[in-house]
C-alpha positions, 0 to 999 in steps of 0.5 A: 618801634613804630614801623610798617614792615612788608613781608611775604606771608607764611603759615605762621602769619596765617595762624596769627590772624586766623582767630580774628580773621572775620572780625578784624578784617572782613567776613569773606576771608576764612582760614581755608581760603587763605591757606589754599592761596598760600599753597597755590604756586601761582599766587603770592601773598604779603603781609603788612605788620605795624609794631609786629601786629599784622594790619593787612595783607594782599595777594597777587596771582601769576597768570601766563601773561600778567600778574593780577592783584586779587585783593588788598585787605586792611584790618578794620581799625587801621582803615582810613588812618592818615597818620601811623604814629 
């Protein structure tokens, strides 16, 4: 089934991308940064899955008066795709 699904990120998702995080996404990301963000009660992360493969993730942080988007990350081989079929 060719379907893009958005879910809240969990530790199991983090484990799935941990081995390829730097190569498939960008060299800024590492497992420790994302794990600390998942454990932070003021931040929330979501994952985008296409055919069960994690193809992206995004984070927001809840400040006292507003929400801030901290990042939007797309897997390198899915960037600039216009047709997901």
